[in-house]
Each structure stands twice: as C-alpha cells, then as structure tokens.
N, C-alpha and C positions, 0 to 999 in steps of 0.2 A: 247475783248468786247467792250472798252473804244475807242478803234480807231473806229469800227461798228458806235457805237452811234455818234462820232465826224462825221463820213462821212454821216450819217442820217441827222444830222444837216445841214451839209453843202447843201446836196441837197434840204432838205426843205427851205432853205435861198435862195437858188438858184431860185427855182419855184416862193416864194414868189416876189422876185427880178426882175423875169422876167415878172409876172402879171402887177407888179404896172408899168413897163416901159411900157407895151401894154396898159394899162387904159391911160397912160398920152399923149399917142400918138392913137388917134382913126383914123380909117378907115371903108372901104367897102370892101370887096371883092365879086366878081362877077365871077360864074361859068357858062359858057355853055354846055351843056351835051344834046346831041340828042333832038335838040329843045326846051329844056329845060332852063329857065335860074334860076341860083341858087344865091340869094345875102343875105351875112350875115357879120357880123362887124368881124374884126378883134380878138376879145376877145372872142366870140364865137367859131371863128374857132380854137382858141388856145386851149380851153377849151374842144373842142370834141378830137381834136388831143391827147391830155393827158388822156383824159379819155379813147380813142380807144388803147392806148398801154397800159395804165392797167389792160383793159379788154383781152386783149392778153396774157400777162403775168399771171394774174388768171387762162384762160384757159389752157395754157401751162402749169402751175403747175398742176393742177387736172389732165390733163393727164399722165403728169410724174407721179404721186401719183400711178392713178391707174396702170400704165403700171409697175412701181416699185414695186408694192404692196407685191408679192410672195417672190422675193428677200428679201422685208424687213423684212415679217413675218421670214423668215428663219432664216435671221439675227438675231432677235429678241431671236428665240427659241436657235439658236447656242451661242447666248450671254448667256441666261440664263443658256445653260447645262455647259458653261464653268464656269461659276461663283460657280455653284455648285461643278465641279471638283476641281477648287483650294479650296473652303472651305472645300472638303474632304480630300485634299490634305494637308493645313494646319493643320486639326486635328488629320491626320495620323501622320505627321511629330512630331508632338506635344505629342501625344501618345507614337511613338518610343523615343523619348527622355526620358520621364517618366518611359519607362520600361512597358506600358500596351503593351502586345502581341496579345491579342486578338482583342482590338481596332485598332490597328496599324494595323494587317492584314484585317479586316474590311475595313477601309478607303484606304487600299492598293486595294483590290479590287473594292470598287467602283467608284475610281478615275480612274483606267485602263477603268471602262466603261464609264467615263464622258469626259477623257482629252487622247489625244493620246500621246504615250512615244517619239515619233518624234518630238513633236512640245514643249514636256514638259519632258526636262531629268531627273527633279527631281523628276519623278515616279519611275526611277532604284535606287533613294538614298533610298526612302521610302521603296521600295521591298527588297533592302539588309539589311536596319536597322530592319526591321521587321523579317528577314532569321536570324539574329544576335541575337534577342530577345528570340526566338524561339528555337535556337540551331543548327538550318541548316546552319553550315559553309561552306559546298560546295556549297550550292547555293548562298549564300551571296558572294564568292569568284567569283564565274560565274556573278553576277552582276556588281562586280567591275573591272572584266576584261573588260566588255561590255562596262562600262564607261570609263576605260582608254582607250580605242578605240576610243571615240568620242572625237574632240578637246577640245568642250566645255567642257567637264565632265572628262578630263583626270588627273587634278590634284587630282580630289577627288577621281576617283577609283585607282590610284596610291597611296594614302594617305591611301584608305581602306585595298589595298594590303599589304601593308608595315604593319598596325598594324596588320593583319591575320597573317603572315610571323615571327612577334616579339611573337605573343601568340604561334605561333607552336614551337618557336625555332628555327626559321630558319633563322639564321642570315646573313647569305650569300644572300639567296635570298631578306631580308628585305634590306642587303645593295645597291642591285642590282635597287631595287623601289626605293631607295632612290636617286642613282645615277642620273636615269633615269628622276625622278621628277626636280633634279639640274639641268638639260641640259637644259629643256625647261623655269624651273622658279628656277633662283639662289635665290631669294630672299625670298623662303619659309622657315619660320625658323626650321619647323620639318624637312623637307628635308637637307637643310644647316648644322644642327645640327647633326643627324645621319651620313651625308656624312663627314662632320669634324672628327667625333668620327672615323668612318670605317678608313678614310685614315689615321690618327694617330696611329689607332692599327696596322696596315700593314706597318708604317713608311714612309709612302708619306708625306714627310714633307713639300715638296716644294708646292703638291697640295693643303695639305691643307692650306697652307699659302696663296695660291693663292685662293682658295674659301673664306677664310676669309677676303681679303681685297675686294673681290666683295660683301659680305655681308655691309661690312665697305660701300660699295661706294653706297649700295642701302639702305642705314641707317636700314638694319634690328636692326645691333647690337648699342649700344651706345659705344660711343670713348673711354671712359675708359675701357668698358668690352673689346671691340675688343684689343685694346693695351694691356691688360691682358692677354688674351688668345695668342696672335703674342706674346709677349712676352715668355708663357711658350712653343710654340711650336718651336721657336728659340731655347730655352734653350735644349729642347729635341732632337733637331736637333744636335748641338753643342755637347752635349754628348755622342752623337753617333760617332762624328769625332773627336774627342779628341784624339784617339789613331792614327787612320792612318792620318789624317791634322790637326795637332796643329793650325795653322794659320786660316785655315778657319771655326775651333770651336773657336776661339780666338773672330773672327769679329763677329759670329753667337752668342757668349754670351756678348760681350759690346754691339749689336745692343738690345739685348733682357735688358738690363740693361737701356739702354737708355727709353726703354718702361714701365720698371717696376723697379726703383732704388733698392728697397728693395729685388729682388728677389736672395734668399741668395745661391739657385744651380747654375744661372748665375754668381755669383761672384764666386763662388768657381772654375767653371771651365774654367772662363777665368782666374785668378789665375794662375791654373795647368799649363794651355797653356803657359803662360811666362814662367813660371819656367823651363818647358821644353824646353825654349829659354836662360836659365839663367839669366831673365831679372826680378830678384829680387825685384827692385824699382817699377817698374810697378805692380806688383804682390801683392806687399805690400801696393800700395796704392789703389788698387781697394778694398782689403780686409780692409783694415782701413777706408775705405767711405762707405762699408757696413756695417761695425760694428758699425758704429755713427748711421746709422739709425736703425738698430735691431741687439745688439748681438746675437750671435748663437754659441753653441758649437763647430759645424763643421766648421765654421769660427775661430773660436778661435785655434782649432788642425793644419787647414790647415795655420795658420798666425805663429804658433809657430813651426811649424815642416817645415817651408818653404826650411830652407836647410839640406839635409843631413846630412853633416858634422858639425853642430854647436855643441859645447859642449853643456851639460845640463845649464851652466852659461849663455850661449848667449841665452838658449830657453828662462831660465827666465826672462834676461832683456827685450826681446822682449814680453813675457806676462805681464809684468809691463808696456809696453808701451800700450799693449791694455786696462789694467786698469785705464791709464792716460785719454785714449781717453774716457770713458765712467764710471767714478767712481762712487763707491755707488751702483754696479749692480752686481746681485749674478753671472750671468755668467762672469763677469771678476773675481771674486774672485774666484770663482774656477778654471778656467784657471791659475792664479797664483799660487794658492795652489797645482796645479797638478804639474806644472812646479818646484816649489819648493820640492816635492817631489821625483822631477825626480833626482834634483841637492842635494840631501839630506842635504837640510836645514829645519830639522825638525819644530823648532819654528814656522818660517815664515810660513811653509804652515800649521801647525797648527792654527796658528794664523787667516790666510786666511779663512781655512774651517770651522772654528766656527764663523767668521763672516759671511761667507757665510748661515750657520744654523740658526745664529740669524734673518737674514733678511727675509730668506724664509727657514720653515721647509719641506727641501725634501730629499728626498733618495740619492741625489748623495753628499750632502755635508755630510751623516752619512757615506756611505760607502768609501768616501774620507778619513775621519778622521779613520774608520777603517784600511785603507791600512796604513796610516800614524803611527798607532799604532803597527801595525805588523813587520813596517820596522825600527821603533824607539826603542819599547822597547821589540817587541816578545810576552808581555804579553796577553794569551789568553782570561783572563779575560775581559780585557778592550776590545779588539777586538771584543768579543760577546756583550758587551756591547753597541758598536756603530752600531754591527749589527742590534740589538732589536729595536735602534731608528730608523734606516732605514726603519724598519717592519711599525712602526708605521708613518712614515713621511708622507706626500704628496708624490703622483708618479711625475716623470720626464716626459715632455712632449715628444713628439714623433710625427712623421710623421704620422697622420692618416687619414684614406678616406673610409666612409663606414663601419666604425665597424672595418677594417683591420689598423693594428700598422705594419709598415714598418720602417726597422733601414736605409734606404736611401729613398731622394726622387723618385717619379714617377711622369711622365705628365698625367698617365692617372689611374684611378681605377682600380683594378685586378677583380673588383666586377662587375660594371656597365659599365666599359669603359667610363665614362664620365671625361672628360678634365678638368685639374685645380682642381681636387677633393682633393689632399691632404694638410693636414694644419698641423703648427706646433701648436701642444696643448697637453693638458693631457688628454689621453684615456679614454672613457666616462667610461668604464667598470673599471677603476682603483681609480675612484673620490671618492668610498664609504669608508667609515670611519670615525673615530674622525675627526672633524676639528680643528687644535689648532694652536694657535699664536706662530708662526715662535722664537720669542725671549724668550717667558718664555718657549717653548719648548725646546729650546738649553740652556739655563742659567740653565732649570733643568736636563737634560742630563749631562750637565759638572760638575754641583754639585752633582751627585749622581754616578760620573764615580770611580770605586773601584781602592783602592791605587796599586801601582805596586807591582808583586809579580817576585821576581828573579828566575829564574831555572839554574841548573846548569848546562844544557847542553846548555845554552843561554848566548852568551857574550854580555853585552850591550853595547849600543853605547855610545862612550865615549866623549868629544870635548876638543882636546887638547888647550890648550892656546898656542899664538904663541911664548911666553918667556919660555916655558917649552920643554924640553927635550923629545924624545921619549924614552930613556932608564928610565926616571924620572918617567915617565907614568906607564911603565912596572915596576918598581921596586915599586909602589903603588899598582899594580894588584897583587903581590905575597900574598901566603896564610900567616895571622898572625897567631902564636904558642901562645896560653893562657895557663896557667897553671891552674892543675884542681881545685885548690882552688878558683880562679877566677871564673870558670864555674859555680859553685852553685849561685857564686851572680849575674852573669850575667842572669842565668836562673829563679832567682827571681824577675829580674828588667827589666819591659817591655821597649821595644824599639821600634821606628818606622819603624827600618829595620829588615826585613827578615833573620833569622839566620838559616842556615842549619849545624848540627855538622857531622861529619864524624869519624868513627871508628878508631882506632888506626891503622897503618901498622902493616901487618902480622909478621915481623919481630920483633916488641918490645914485641909481647904477650909472657906471660910468659906459662912454661910448665904446664900442668894441666889437668885432667882426660876430655876426649871429652865427654860431654854430648850427649845425644840423638839426634839424626839428625844434630850432627855436631855445636849445636850452646848451650847457655845456656837455661835450662827451661825456660817456660814460666810462671813460679810461680813469681809472684814480690817480694815475700817474700828473693826469693834466690839472692844475691847478684854478681857481677862479680868481681873479684879479679882483673883481668888486669885494670879496669877501674880506681882502685885506686892507680894504679903502672906506670902507661904511661899517658901523657900530651893528652889532645885533640887538635885537628886541627879546628880553625874556620875561614871558609870565609867569609869576611865584605865586602859589596859591597855598 
C-alpha cells in the first residue's frame, strides 16, 4: 500500500513538473487536415492529450467491469459459501473436541455441503472425530485409512490408526503404523517414542539407538533426556552381550557410564566384564567411582565378592574400604556388617548393624541383627525380637516401575513397555505404617533386647584369648559338681546367669520301690530320697 501511494505521488509530481515546464515555454501548434487549419497552444494540446488518455482508461475500466461482472458475481458467492463452510468446519472441530457428538455431526454435514473434501482435507478429520464420539469406530478407521493415503494428511491418518490399534490391543498393528510414520517423519514424538519402545521390546538395540540419534539431531528430545535414554539402551545391550561377548559388553557399558555416570546397572556390567578378564583393578575402579556417586547394595555385593577365592577377612577389608569412600552412609554400614558376620566377627557386625539402624530405621538393618543373633548366641527370643523390629521398620528400597517391584533392574517396564521406567526407591504400597525416628527406634529396640537364654542343645560361641590354650578353654567348659547342701543356698540366691539342673545319673540312684509310671508321684508332699543321697550336677555358662 505504501509503495502504491509513493508511485501515485511520483506520477502527480511528474505531471505537475511537465505542465510547469510547458507553461514556461509557450508555443503554437498548427494542424492542417482536409483543408481545415487547426491552431492551438502547446498547453491546450497537452491538456487535451492527458484528458483523452484518462477518458480511454475510464472507458476501458467500465467495459472490463461489465465484461467480468458474471465472474465477479460467482466469485463473490463462492467466497461467501467458502467462508460459511470454514465457519462450520471450525465449529464442528471445536464441538468434536468438546465431545458434543450432535453438533459435530451437524457441522460435518453442513461442511460437506459448503466445502469440497478434495480442497479441504480437514473435513475427513471432522468426520472421523464425529464417528469416534458416536462410537462408530469402523467408520472412523475407514476415514483414517483414507487420510493415510493422502500425502498431505498421512501423518494425521497414521496417528489415528495407531490410537485405534492401541485401543483394540493390537500392539503389532500399532507398531507397524508407528514404524510407517517414522519412515516419513522421524521427528514425530509419538511415533518415535512408540517405535523406540517397540524396538527395545524386541531387543533391536542398535536400531533403537539409531532412532534415538535421529531424534536428538531433529531436536525432538533435549540433550540430557536423549543421553539418559541412550545410556539405558547401551546398558540393556551390554547386559545381553555379557555372557557371549564380554569385550563388547564392557565397551557398551563404559559408553553408557560416560553418558550417565551414576547408572548402577552399567557399572556392574562393566565391572563383571573386567572380572571375566581377571582385571580386578579396573573392575574395582569402576565400582568405587559409582559407589562415590550413589552407594547401592548391588555395587557393594559385587565389590566385596569380586574375587571368588578371597577369604572372609579379605572381603571384610574390601567392605571397610567402601565405608571409607562413603562414611556415615547406611549402605556402607550394612555392607561392612554383612562382611563382618561372614567373617564371624560378631562385635563389629553388631556395632555396624546397630549404627545403621540408628541412622535409618530399615528392615535390612534389623534382619541383619537377627542373623547376627542367630549366629552368635542362637537365642530365639532375641532373634524374634529383632524380627519384630524389622516388621515395624521402614521398608527397603527396590527397583520399582508402574507398581511392579523387581529384584533386578530392567530397561523397560513389564506393564507399559516404557523405557527407563525402573527407579530405586521404596515401593509405594510399603510406605504405610508408623513413621519412627531411626535413632529413637534403634535405641528403644536395643534397650528392650531380652537377656540371653542358654539352651543345653546349643553351644555358645566362645572368644578364645590369644595367650590361652585350647585345652584350658575346654577344661573351663567342663561340668561343675556342686554338693546338695550348696544347691539349696544357690536356689534361694538369684543370679544373672540362667542355671539348669540335671537329674543324678541312673547308676547313683538307690534301690526303692518303683512308683506308678516309673517316676515319683506328682504329690509335692512326697520327697525323693535319692535327691538327699546323691549330689546334683549343674552346668554353668
């Protein structure tokens, strides 16, 4: 518009300058035509020429308007009809989005009468959406198939077919629609995500990684998310190659660790691959690096049992090295406590397990204390005490995805097939219950621990001093014979040690009439004469 105005101003200025130039240079024009002499000034002649040109232009415009008036009239009504059709199409799409099936169907019919489906492909979309709302899924699928054949609406039609296949549970058909969409448009998020999950479920890790790289190049995924998903795919690939190709599994796991340094499964796979090559140093380095980022029980078990020929004391030293890397951590304390239990160093195991319970009231700490109690004292009362504390304590974290708890990490959710779904956390269904402070709960549990009750069929563990011989220890554990006179005094005096009395040997019993059922009567008024004539043995612990 501004350009046209500028050109108009230039034309007006040009005419004004031309008339002014002619006015400054007067003259006379004579024309002889058929014995007629016509004389006029230059100014008049120029004015007549301009007026003639303007008249011709006006006449030409009038003739053009009259000539094109039928076309103009048709164009006017066609434009009006098109506008009404687009208005009906817009109203119908809004009604379909709102779930108004009646209005959507009405606007669909009106749009069909006002617009041509060949010129406006959105009419197919409106009809398909109206059919879906009304429950006519077969008609909707037919519309989506028709749209999938048109290059202009191919992506929209494939998405509709994909959603219908997912609704019907036809996962293979949905996968094929997504694959077809990715071939033409790898930048579509829904198609790329579905294809990525389907390729991962079928174990086509290389194709999944290639598609992920395409998404990253097309800026469909952010850099951090793309690197995380690629690390998951590399870890899954390494896990499958670990048995048959340890070298390839090691390289894939190391590449995954470069993208996600705290990925525990990748660190474990890389370490196991190095261990298969007897490269303990590099395996330990990878596990230690991962332990510094995030202490995990699986890392601790793999690190402590890196060499199958190590003694329990060697494993304890390795566990203590992990504790030095991440001190004041519950996982470090539990690893050391378990290693100390395996090495039968019960005081250290008990101290570490109690420290872990004080740091965080978790069932793993109390179950470990129960194992220590079973191995050290064999007292079932104390074992049951720790088991009861484990029931009250908070649950241990586990690999959880979509409500499913797994004992090992998986790259995909078994429920939805979603990639990178598993998280190391406390299962949601196990959070219920009283929330207690770890230190207070552990202190109360330790304070209420029952005293040791020694059973005759259980030999307690005895710590042998280094300067004392085995014979001396065995001699101290022999039964002590106490006279009957001291027995009455001992029975009246309470002691901290539980005492169990044995009946005298059969050889020392005096001849006497055998009572009913071969034993003295149950009447407390009848005394056993043999008890006064023979000493009683006591076993003291």
